[in-house]
Residue, then its C-alpha position, 0 to 999 in steps of 0.5 A: m500500500a502506498k503512503k499518503t503524501k497528504k497529511t491525515g486530518f485530525e478527525e481521521q487520526l483520532a478515529q485511527l487511534e480509537e480503533i487501535v485502542r479498541r483492538m488492543d482492549a479486545e485482545e485481538l492481536p498477537l504480541e508482535e501486532a500489538i507492539e506495532a499497533y502500540e507504536q502506531g498509536m503512540k505516533l498518532s497520539i504525539s501528532l494529535n497532541k501537537t495539533l491540539e497544542e498548536a490550536q491552543r496557541k492560536v486561541e491564546i493569541l486572541t486578546r481583548d483590546a482596551q475597549g474590551e473587543m476581541k482582536a486577533e494578533p498574528l502568531a510570531e514567527d519564532e513561535e511556529p511549530h517545527d515538524 
């Protein structure tokens, strides 16, 4: 199976992680496959966490001005996440 060149969306990654957890909880996997599933689950977990942290940073840049109005401030270049 060819690798996807496009990033998998957050929801799709979350669904994949949930399926891995379900399969591992059901004890359907032989040890070798369980280890592979665990490794894949950890990669997905790290990716999902990174996406959530990035979203949190974007939300945090929304601030109120002196009049109490919401305004967006651009994310500083040095705060950009690195892959």
